[in-house]
N, CA, C and O atoms as CSV, one atom per row, in Angstrom:
chain,resi,resn,atom,element,x,y,z
A,1,MET,N,N,110.282,93.016,106.407
A,1,MET,CA,C,109.982,94.370,106.816
A,1,MET,C,C,108.616,94.916,106.475
A,1,MET,O,O,108.016,95.709,107.201
A,2,MET,N,N,108.127,94.414,105.245
A,2,MET,CA,C,106.785,94.722,104.804
A,2,MET,C,C,105.750,94.132,105.691
A,2,MET,O,O,104.720,94.768,105.916
A,3,LEU,N,N,105.953,92.948,106.217
A,3,LEU,CA,C,105.165,92.385,106.952
A,3,LEU,C,C,104.886,93.044,108.332
A,3,LEU,O,O,103.753,93.207,108.786
A,4,ALA,N,N,106.007,93.396,108.930
A,4,ALA,CA,C,105.940,94.252,110.079
A,4,ALA,C,C,105.308,95.571,109.905
A,4,ALA,O,O,104.722,96.018,110.891
A,5,LEU,N,N,105.321,96.258,108.849
A,5,LEU,CA,C,104.700,97.533,108.549
A,5,LEU,C,C,103.180,97.211,108.370
A,5,LEU,O,O,102.300,97.916,108.864
A,6,GLY,N,N,102.938,96.082,107.619
A,6,GLY,CA,C,101.566,95.798,107.372
A,6,GLY,C,C,100.850,95.631,108.873
A,6,GLY,O,O,99.775,96.151,109.169
A,7,ILE,N,N,101.643,94.820,109.738
A,7,ILE,CA,C,100.978,94.516,111.040
A,7,ILE,C,C,100.818,95.856,111.769
A,7,ILE,O,O,99.773,96.139,112.356
A,8,LEU,N,N,101.859,96.657,111.718
A,8,LEU,CA,C,101.897,97.931,112.508
A,8,LEU,C,C,100.657,98.726,111.898
A,8,LEU,O,O,99.887,99.245,112.706
A,9,GLY,N,N,100.440,98.843,110.725
A,9,GLY,CA,C,99.189,99.674,110.196
A,9,GLY,C,C,97.942,99.089,110.652
A,9,GLY,O,O,97.043,99.834,111.041
A,10,VAL,N,N,97.795,97.795,110.644
A,10,VAL,CA,C,96.610,97.101,111.115
A,10,VAL,C,C,96.444,97.507,112.694
A,10,VAL,O,O,95.324,97.833,113.087
A,11,LEU,N,N,97.414,97.492,113.488
A,11,LEU,CA,C,97.318,97.781,114.911
A,11,LEU,C,C,97.006,99.243,115.023
A,11,LEU,O,O,96.113,99.536,115.818
A,12,VAL,N,N,97.544,100.132,114.413
A,12,VAL,CA,C,97.137,101.445,114.570
A,12,VAL,C,C,95.799,101.613,114.092
A,12,VAL,O,O,95.125,102.396,114.761
A,13,LEU,N,N,95.252,101.092,113.127
A,13,LEU,CA,C,93.782,101.213,112.514
A,13,LEU,C,C,92.860,100.525,113.731
A,13,LEU,O,O,91.816,101.089,114.060
A,14,LEU,N,N,93.199,99.528,114.260
A,14,LEU,CA,C,92.397,98.913,115.300
A,14,LEU,C,C,92.438,99.739,116.538
A,14,LEU,O,O,91.388,99.938,117.148
A,15,GLY,N,N,93.559,100.235,116.957
A,15,GLY,CA,C,93.749,101.222,117.988
A,15,GLY,C,C,92.802,102.350,118.002
A,15,GLY,O,O,92.099,102.697,118.951
A,16,GLY,N,N,92.880,102.946,116.680
A,16,GLY,CA,C,92.010,104.304,116.504
A,16,GLY,C,C,90.455,103.835,116.523
A,16,GLY,O,O,89.640,104.573,117.077
A,17,LEU,N,N,90.058,102.695,115.963
A,17,LEU,CA,C,88.633,102.227,116.139
A,17,LEU,C,C,88.391,101.918,117.573
A,17,LEU,O,O,87.288,102.295,117.971
A,18,PHE,N,N,89.114,101.352,118.410
A,18,PHE,CA,C,88.975,101.151,119.823
A,18,PHE,C,C,88.741,102.555,120.476
A,18,PHE,O,O,87.717,102.784,121.119
A,19,ALA,N,N,89.680,103.443,120.297
A,19,ALA,CA,C,89.562,104.776,120.921
A,19,ALA,C,C,88.320,105.577,120.545
A,19,ALA,O,O,87.724,106.266,121.373
A,20,THR,N,N,87.953,105.466,119.285
A,20,THR,CA,C,86.850,106.185,118.772
A,20,THR,C,C,85.473,105.621,119.588
A,20,THR,O,O,84.512,106.326,119.894
A,21,ILE,N,N,85.601,104.371,119.826
A,21,ILE,CA,C,84.369,103.848,120.385
A,21,ILE,C,C,84.445,104.020,121.867
A,21,ILE,O,O,83.407,104.047,122.529
A,22,GLN,N,N,85.598,104.135,122.412
A,22,GLN,CA,C,85.629,104.575,123.902
A,22,GLN,C,C,85.175,105.999,124.125
A,22,GLN,O,O,84.426,106.246,125.070
A,23,VAL,N,N,85.581,106.931,123.320
A,23,VAL,CA,C,85.400,108.258,123.456
A,23,VAL,C,C,83.891,108.488,123.245
A,23,VAL,O,O,83.291,109.243,124.011
A,24,ALA,N,N,83.220,107.830,122.176
A,24,ALA,CA,C,81.799,108.028,121.992
A,24,ALA,C,C,81.023,107.467,123.127
A,24,ALA,O,O,79.963,108.022,123.418
A,25,GLY,N,N,81.378,106.550,123.727
A,25,GLY,CA,C,80.659,105.806,124.986
A,25,GLY,C,C,80.736,106.575,126.059
A,25,GLY,O,O,79.877,106.302,126.898
A,26,SER,N,N,81.649,107.669,126.412
A,26,SER,CA,C,81.855,108.389,127.531
A,26,SER,C,C,80.854,109.712,127.359
A,26,SER,O,O,80.513,110.119,126.248
A,27,GLY,N,N,80.489,110.245,128.442
A,27,GLY,CA,C,79.650,111.411,128.480
A,27,GLY,C,C,78.242,111.162,128.795
A,27,GLY,O,O,77.873,110.017,129.053
A,28,ASP,N,N,77.360,112.235,128.794
A,28,ASP,CA,C,75.904,112.025,129.170
A,28,ASP,C,C,75.110,111.550,127.890
A,28,ASP,O,O,75.597,111.369,126.774
A,29,LYS,N,N,73.997,111.410,128.210
A,29,LYS,CA,C,72.987,110.707,127.107
A,29,LYS,C,C,72.964,111.722,125.956
A,29,LYS,O,O,73.229,111.334,124.818
A,30,GLU,N,N,72.659,113.013,126.202
A,30,GLU,CA,C,72.523,113.939,125.088
A,30,GLU,C,C,73.833,113.863,124.223
A,30,GLU,O,O,73.662,113.778,123.007
A,31,TYR,N,N,75.147,113.884,124.711
A,31,TYR,CA,C,76.237,113.805,123.914
A,31,TYR,C,C,76.286,112.500,123.106
A,31,TYR,O,O,76.749,112.479,121.966
A,32,GLN,N,N,75.812,111.444,123.702
A,32,GLN,CA,C,75.802,110.128,122.974
A,32,GLN,C,C,74.809,110.204,121.768
A,32,GLN,O,O,75.091,109.706,120.679
A,33,ASN,N,N,73.649,110.843,122.015
A,33,ASN,CA,C,72.682,110.859,121.002
A,33,ASN,C,C,73.199,111.839,119.810
A,33,ASN,O,O,72.951,111.524,118.646
A,34,GLU,N,N,73.844,112.907,120.075
A,34,GLU,CA,C,74.362,113.888,119.038
A,34,GLU,C,C,75.574,113.184,118.384
A,34,GLU,O,O,75.771,113.479,117.205
A,35,THR,N,N,76.322,112.398,118.898
A,35,THR,CA,C,77.539,111.715,118.238
A,35,THR,C,C,77.346,110.453,117.635
A,35,THR,O,O,78.306,109.889,117.110
A,36,LYS,N,N,76.077,109.874,117.646
A,36,LYS,CA,C,75.823,108.600,117.290
A,36,LYS,C,C,76.027,108.540,115.629
A,36,LYS,O,O,76.589,107.546,115.170
A,37,GLY,N,N,75.670,109.372,114.921
A,37,GLY,CA,C,75.855,109.462,113.644
A,37,GLY,C,C,77.363,109.557,113.252
A,37,GLY,O,O,77.770,108.935,112.271
A,38,ASN,N,N,78.158,110.296,113.976
A,38,ASN,CA,C,79.539,110.514,113.541
A,38,ASN,C,C,80.227,109.213,113.920
A,38,ASN,O,O,81.129,108.840,113.169
A,39,VAL,N,N,79.905,108.417,115.057
A,39,VAL,CA,C,80.493,107.279,115.352
A,39,VAL,C,C,80.405,106.331,114.251
A,39,VAL,O,O,81.354,105.682,113.810
A,40,THR,N,N,79.169,106.294,113.823
A,40,THR,CA,C,78.782,105.274,112.737
A,40,THR,C,C,79.548,105.448,111.406
A,40,THR,O,O,80.017,104.512,110.759
A,41,ARG,N,N,79.623,106.810,111.059
A,41,ARG,CA,C,80.469,106.982,109.857
A,41,ARG,C,C,81.943,106.687,110.086
A,41,ARG,O,O,82.580,106.097,109.212
A,42,LEU,N,N,82.563,107.105,111.322
A,42,LEU,CA,C,83.771,106.806,111.754
A,42,LEU,C,C,84.244,105.314,111.481
A,42,LEU,O,O,85.253,104.970,110.865
A,43,THR,N,N,83.229,104.458,112.117
A,43,THR,CA,C,83.294,103.114,112.162
A,43,THR,C,C,83.390,102.709,110.895
A,43,THR,O,O,84.358,102.006,110.604
A,44,LEU,N,N,82.459,103.044,109.912
A,44,LEU,CA,C,82.549,102.569,108.584
A,44,LEU,C,C,83.803,102.951,107.760
A,44,LEU,O,O,84.259,102.215,106.886
A,45,ILE,N,N,84.303,104.088,108.079
A,45,ILE,CA,C,85.656,104.532,107.562
A,45,ILE,C,C,86.705,103.612,108.113
A,45,ILE,O,O,87.527,103.165,107.313
A,46,TYR,N,N,86.776,103.302,109.263
A,46,TYR,CA,C,87.865,102.436,109.811
A,46,TYR,C,C,87.600,100.926,109.221
A,46,TYR,O,O,88.616,100.257,109.035
A,47,MET,N,N,86.431,100.371,108.933
A,47,MET,CA,C,86.279,99.227,108.429
A,47,MET,C,C,86.711,99.155,106.857
A,47,MET,O,O,87.235,98.135,106.409
A,48,ALA,N,N,86.485,100.182,106.134
A,48,ALA,CA,C,86.876,100.388,104.742
A,48,ALA,C,C,88.343,100.515,104.602
A,48,ALA,O,O,88.865,100.010,103.608
A,49,LEU,N,N,89.133,101.185,105.554
A,49,LEU,CA,C,90.534,101.347,105.498
A,49,LEU,C,C,91.050,100.022,105.946
A,49,LEU,O,O,92.097,99.700,105.384
A,50,PHE,N,N,90.576,99.165,106.824
A,50,PHE,CA,C,91.016,98.062,107.184
A,50,PHE,C,C,91.067,96.961,105.759
A,50,PHE,O,O,92.025,96.297,105.363
A,51,ILE,N,N,89.882,97.041,105.275
A,51,ILE,CA,C,89.897,96.242,104.052
A,51,ILE,C,C,90.846,96.696,102.876
A,51,ILE,O,O,91.261,95.851,102.083
A,52,ILE,N,N,91.172,97.953,102.763
A,52,ILE,CA,C,91.910,98.510,101.807
A,52,ILE,C,C,93.441,98.109,102.172
A,52,ILE,O,O,94.246,97.703,101.333
A,53,ILE,N,N,93.685,98.264,103.390
A,53,ILE,CA,C,95.063,97.908,103.873
A,53,ILE,C,C,95.402,96.473,103.542
A,53,ILE,O,O,96.413,96.140,102.923
A,54,ILE,N,N,94.535,95.701,103.976
A,54,ILE,CA,C,94.648,94.144,103.916
A,54,ILE,C,C,94.699,93.880,102.295
A,54,ILE,O,O,95.562,93.111,101.871
A,55,LEU,N,N,93.880,94.441,101.481
A,55,LEU,CA,C,93.893,94.184,100.140
A,55,LEU,C,C,95.263,94.559,99.413
A,55,LEU,O,O,95.882,93.796,98.672
A,56,GLY,N,N,95.633,95.859,99.747
A,56,GLY,CA,C,96.877,96.512,99.233
A,56,GLY,C,C,98.089,95.536,99.696
A,56,GLY,O,O,98.991,95.244,98.911
A,57,PHE,N,N,98.055,95.171,100.708
A,57,PHE,CA,C,99.191,94.261,101.359
A,57,PHE,C,C,99.379,93.169,100.517
A,57,PHE,O,O,100.443,92.958,99.934
A,58,PHE,N,N,98.232,92.355,100.414
A,58,PHE,CA,C,98.339,91.166,99.679
A,58,PHE,C,C,98.692,91.381,97.974
A,58,PHE,O,O,99.413,90.617,97.333
A,59,ILE,N,N,98.025,92.563,97.437
A,59,ILE,CA,C,98.499,92.809,96.240
A,59,ILE,C,C,99.948,92.942,96.065
A,59,ILE,O,O,100.576,92.270,95.246
A,60,TYR,N,N,100.549,93.940,96.953
A,60,TYR,CA,C,101.819,94.183,97.075
A,60,TYR,C,C,102.745,92.797,97.002
A,60,TYR,O,O,103.664,92.588,96.209
A,61,LEU,N,N,102.297,91.990,97.951
A,61,LEU,CA,C,103.141,90.888,98.246
A,61,LEU,C,C,103.065,89.853,96.880
A,61,LEU,O,O,104.009,89.160,96.500
A,62,LYS,N,N,101.932,89.905,96.337
A,62,LYS,CA,C,101.729,88.985,95.162
A,62,LYS,C,C,102.472,89.547,93.972
A,62,LYS,O,O,103.083,88.751,93.258
A,63,TRP,N,N,102.483,90.757,93.701
A,63,TRP,CA,C,103.004,91.375,92.388
A,63,TRP,C,C,104.390,92.010,92.539
A,63,TRP,O,O,105.158,92.101,91.581
A,64,PHE,N,N,104.664,92.410,93.667
A,64,PHE,CA,C,106.013,93.309,93.738
A,64,PHE,C,C,107.024,92.553,94.593
A,64,PHE,O,O,108.146,93.058,94.620
A,65,VAL,N,N,106.839,91.448,95.291
A,65,VAL,CA,C,107.731,90.762,96.032
A,65,VAL,C,C,108.237,89.438,95.467
A,65,VAL,O,O,109.052,88.768,96.100
Protein backbone atom coordinates (compact mmCIF):
# COMPACT_ATOMS: atom_id res chain seq x y z
CA MET A 1 0.00 0.00 0.00
CA MET A 2 2.79 2.42 0.88
CA LEU A 3 4.58 1.68 -2.37
CA ALA A 4 1.44 2.55 -4.31
CA LEU A 5 1.04 5.80 -2.38
CA GLY A 6 4.70 6.68 -2.93
CA ILE A 7 4.39 6.07 -6.66
CA LEU A 8 1.16 8.08 -6.78
CA GLY A 9 2.86 10.98 -4.98
CA VAL A 10 5.74 10.99 -7.43
CA LEU A 11 3.35 10.85 -10.41
CA VAL A 12 1.34 13.80 -9.09
CA LEU A 13 4.56 15.75 -8.53
CA LEU A 14 5.84 15.02 -12.04
CA GLY A 15 2.43 15.90 -13.51
CA GLY A 16 2.49 19.25 -11.72
CA LEU A 17 5.99 19.96 -13.01
CA PHE A 18 4.96 19.08 -16.57
CA ALA A 19 1.83 21.26 -16.35
CA THR A 20 3.83 24.20 -14.97
CA ILE A 21 6.30 24.02 -17.83
CA GLN A 22 3.51 23.71 -20.40
CA VAL A 23 1.63 26.74 -19.07
CA ALA A 24 4.80 28.81 -18.89
CA GLY A 25 5.66 27.93 -22.49
CA SER A 26 2.36 29.22 -23.84
CA GLY A 27 1.56 32.87 -24.46
CA ASP A 28 3.41 35.71 -26.06
CA LYS A 29 7.05 36.72 -25.62
CA GLU A 30 6.29 39.38 -23.02
CA TYR A 31 4.38 36.88 -20.88
CA GLN A 32 7.25 34.38 -21.10
CA ASN A 33 9.78 37.02 -20.02
CA GLU A 34 7.64 38.08 -17.05
CA THR A 35 7.07 34.53 -15.81
CA LYS A 36 10.59 33.18 -16.30
CA GLY A 37 11.59 33.79 -12.67
CA ASN A 38 8.39 32.24 -11.34
CA VAL A 39 8.85 29.13 -13.46
CA THR A 40 12.43 28.76 -12.27
CA ARG A 41 11.34 28.98 -8.63
CA LEU A 42 8.47 26.54 -9.16
CA THR A 43 10.80 24.08 -10.89
CA LEU A 44 13.23 24.26 -7.97
CA ILE A 45 10.36 23.69 -5.54
CA TYR A 46 9.22 20.63 -7.50
CA MET A 47 12.75 19.21 -7.55
CA ALA A 48 13.16 19.77 -3.80
CA LEU A 49 9.80 18.13 -3.09
CA PHE A 50 10.72 15.18 -5.29
CA ILE A 51 13.91 14.62 -3.29
CA ILE A 52 12.07 15.01 0.04
CA ILE A 53 9.35 12.55 -1.00
CA ILE A 54 11.87 9.94 -2.15
CA LEU A 55 14.00 10.32 1.00
CA GLY A 56 10.95 10.22 3.26
CA PHE A 57 9.67 7.12 1.52
CA PHE A 58 12.97 5.27 1.96
CA ILE A 59 13.32 6.39 5.58
CA TYR A 60 9.81 5.15 6.28
CA LEU A 61 10.53 1.80 4.65
CA LYS A 62 13.82 1.37 6.52
CA TRP A 63 12.69 2.32 10.03
CA PHE A 64 8.92 1.78 10.21
CA VAL A 65 8.19 -1.27 8.07
